N, C-alpha and C positions, 0 to 999 in steps of 0.2 A: 616520326616513328617512335613508339614507346621504347623505354630502355629494356635491355635483356632481362629475362627472369630465368635464372640459372639454377639448376639442381645439380649438386655435387655429392657423390657417394664414395666414402672411404670409411669402412667400419673400424679398422685398427691398423697398426699398433702405434705406440708413441712415436718411434722414429719415422715411420712411414707417414704419419699424419703431419709431423713437423715439416717433412720434406714437401708437403703440398702447399705450404704457406708462401713460397715465392710465386707460385701460380696465382694464388688468391690475391696477393698484393698486386700483381701485374693486371689481373682482371679489374680490380677496384680502381687502379690508376687509369686504365684505358676506358672503363665504363663506370664513372663515379656514381651514376644514378641506378646502376643495376641492382636487382634483387639477387642475392647469393644465398641460397639455402644449402646447408651442409648436413648430410646424414652421417652420424657416427655412432659407434657402439657406446652404450651408456657408461660403461666403466672406463672409457677412453675420452670422455667428453671434456675433462679438464684440460686436455691438450689444446683445445680450441675455444674454450668457454669465453675468454675475454678478448678474442681476436676481433678487432674492429672492422676488418675487411669483410666479415661475414654478417649478413643481415639477420639470419635466423639459424639456430642450431637445433636440429631434430635428433633425438637420441633413440636408439633401438636397444632393448634389453636382450642379451644373448639368451636364446631358448624360447623367446616369445614368437608369436606368429608374424611372418613376413607379410601375410595377406592383409592384415590390419594396417601395417605401415604403408603398403602399396595402395590401399584404398584411400588413405588420406592424401598421398602424393598424387594420385590420379585425378583428384578433384581440382588440381590447379593446372593452369596453362603455362607450360614451360617452353621457353624459346630454345634452351640448350640443356641437354642432359649429359653429364660427365661421369663416367664410371672410372674412378681412380683406384679401384681395388682389383677388378678382374678376377674375382674369386667365383666359386660356384654359387655362393650366397648372393653376391652382387648381380650375377647373371640371372639368377632366379628373380630377383627384385626387378630387373629390367623387363623381364617377360611379363611380370604381373602389372607393372606400371604402364608398359606400352610406350609407343612413340620411338623416335629416333635417338639412339644413344651413341656416344663416342668414347672410346677407350684409349689406352696408351700401350706402347710395345713393351711387353714384359720380357721378351727374348728368352723364354724358357729353354728352348733347344740350345741356345748359345751358352746359357749357364750350365746346362747338363754337359755340354762339350768341354767347357772349362774344367768341370769337376772330373769328368772321365779321363781327360788328357792332362790334368794337373797344369793347366794354363798354356799348354803347347798349342792348343787350338781354341778358337772361340773369340779371340780378340779382347778388346777392352770396351765394355758397355758404357754408353753415355750415362752421366749422373741421373739417377731416377727422378730427381727434382726437375730436371729438364725434359725427361721423357713424358712427364705429366702434361707438358704443354701441348703434346700431340693431340690430346683429347679436346683442346680448346682452340684448335686452328681457326674455326669459324669466328672466334672472338677477336682475332687479330692481336694476339698478345705474344710477347717475347720475354725471356729472362732479362732482368734488369741488372744483373751482376751482384745482387745482394744475397745475403745468407738467409736461412730460415728464421722465423720469428716465433717468440713465445711471450705472451703478455701477462704481467703479474699485477694483481690488485694491490691497493695500498694496504689492505689488511694483511695479506700474505707477506708483504715486505716488512711490515711492523713486527709480525711474528718471528720472522727470520732474524731481524735486528735484535729483538729481545732475547732470543735463544743464544745468539752469539755473545751478546753483552753479559748474559747470566753466566756463561762459561768463560768469559774473558778471552774470547778467540778473535784473532784479527786486529787486536788493539796495538800491540807493539811489534808483532811479526806478521809476515804475509800468511794468508790463509789458503790452504790447498784442500780441495774436496776429493775424496776417494769414493768411487762407485764400484764396489766389488761384485754386485749382483748381475745375473744374466738368466734369461728364461731357460736356456739349454745348458746342460753340463759342459759340453765341449767348448763353450764360449767363456767359461769361468776360469780366470787365472787362479792357481792354487792358493789357498789361504796362507800357507807359509810364506809365499812370495809377497802377499799383501802385508803381512806382519813385518817382513824384512824391509819392505819399502817404507812403511810407516815409521819404523825405528830410525831409518836413515833421514827421512824428511823431517821427522820431529826434532832433530837436533837444531834446526834453524827456522822451521815453520810451524804454525799451528795447523791442525788437521781436523776436518769434520768428515765423518763417514756417512754417506747418503744412500738411500734406497728405500725399498718397501719393507713391509712387515716380515716378508720371507727372508730378508737379508740381515735380520737382527743377530743371528748366531755368528755369522762371519764378521759382522761389524763389532760385536762384543769381543771376539778373539783379536781383532786388530787393535782395539783401544786398550785391552788389558795390559797393564804394566807400563802404560805410556805416561803415567803421573800427570794426568790432566792436559798433556800436550795434544791429545786426540780425544774427540768426543763423538759418540754415535748419535746420529739423527735418523737412523734407519727405522722406518715405521712410525716416526713421530710427526711427520708432515705429509700433507697431500702432495700431489705432483706440483701444484703451484708453489707450495712452500719450499719444496725441494729445489724448484727453479730459482726461487728467491735466494736460497743459500748458495747455490752454484753461482748466481750472478754476483755475489759478494766475494767470491774466491778469486785469487790471482791465477789459478790454474786448476784443472781437473784431470784425474787419471781414471779412465774407464775402459771397459771392454767394448766390443762391437755391439752396443745396446742402445736402447732409447735414450738413456741419460747422456750418452756421448753426443747425440744429436740435440738434446736439450741444452747442453753446454754451448754448442755452436749457435743455438737460437737465442741465447741471452748474451752472447758476445764474449764468453770466457774461453781463453785458450785451452785446448784439450790435448792430452796425450792418449791416443787410442791403442789398445792392445789387441792385435788381430791374430787369431789362431786358425780355426777351421775355415774361416771365410777370407776373402781377398778383396782388394780394392777394385779389381777388374769387374766385379758384379755391379758396381755403380752406386753402392750404398755407403761410400766413404763420407767423411765430414764435408759438407758442401759449402764452398765459398767462405771458409773459416780459417782461423789461425789454429792449425792442428799439426801434430806429428803422429804418424802411424808407426808403431814399433812391431816388427814381425820377423820371423825366422824364415830363411829361404830353404824350405824343406821340399823334397820331391813329392811328398804326399799331400801337399796343400794345392787347392782347397779340397776338402772331403765332403762338404755339403754347402748348400746355399744359405741355411739359417742356423746351423749348429744342430746338435742332437744329444741323446741321452748318454752316449758312450763313444769313445774313439773307435772307428772301424778297425784300426790296427792294434788297439789295446794299449798303446803307450802314451798317447796325448802329448807327444814331444813338442808340438807347436806352442803350447803354453807352459808345459812342465819345464822346458829348457829355456824359457824366456825369463831371465833372472832380474831381480830388483836392481842390480848394478847396471844392467843394460838400459833399464827404464830411466834410472837416474841420469845416466850419460845422455840419453835422448832428451830429457827435460833440460839439461844444462847446455848441451852442444847442438843437438838436432842435426844440422847439415853434415856434420863430420863423423857421424856414427853409422857403422855398417848396419843395414837392416832398418834404417829409419827413413821414412818418407816425409819431408817437411811440406806443409801446405800453408800458403799465405792467405791472410784475410784480405778480401777485396773490399773497397768502399761499400758500405751498406747503408740503406735508408734507415732513418730513425724509426723507433717503435711508436711514434706518435701518429 
């Protein structure tokens, strides 16, 4: 029997794509000769570009025709078609490509129930990384206990090393990475708290602020007045370069964003700041050394992905989450109210 020829579709985003990698690893281990083709949005392709579990990466540019993509995919004989997105766009692609597809449980109604009842009803959803395995039942694969993966090229590693050396970061003191950005306002920890955190951490550690070009303003505010103890790399590196910087850090502080999952994928301990979202959704750090810092408020959760404004107008979930509480979580973890510690499980190597 010929090896499986597998088509996987997940267009975005960084965190969601990284959470597919335990499944990709399991498929490659169970079917070493399989062809694994992954379709991803062009601007998200760096998340998987160097992943050796994938045979071929196909990119789709947002706004371009799905029909052209479907036409090229339809020309191949797929033994398995996995939709790991479950969006209107991926469903449209499924119809255009044809054939039998398998998806995974998104539990939309349970998420809505968690939001509507503020966690009183809806239960705790399985980690999304494990829910993806439902789409691959026919491939006889199971989670291996390892965390997500992110692969870094030698060039990106050298660029990160050169940047840190040029700023003399991480030489005599531990390096901590701060990731203040978030796609949605309600997931962003206030800038004044980031500044307070940097000032406290900078007394004993070197700091690098990471993120995209849109995070430069908050990054500049954080490093201002730190006298070289903190440097901004926001917008200066690709996702791969950012991953290389995070991999060299002793720890990362991030909101519930893609860079939180990037930290887990390169094996760096992470302190996650959760506001409008909750762990019950299943998007917490997977199989990683992590601490989740959050306030037990009756209004949480208010959305599944965050939004442009707090529905109640106060944003207490992150406004009242102080730098002192985050420092205490980083130092003590298990003994701090509102902190959920997560232990790293043995993980396969990235080779």
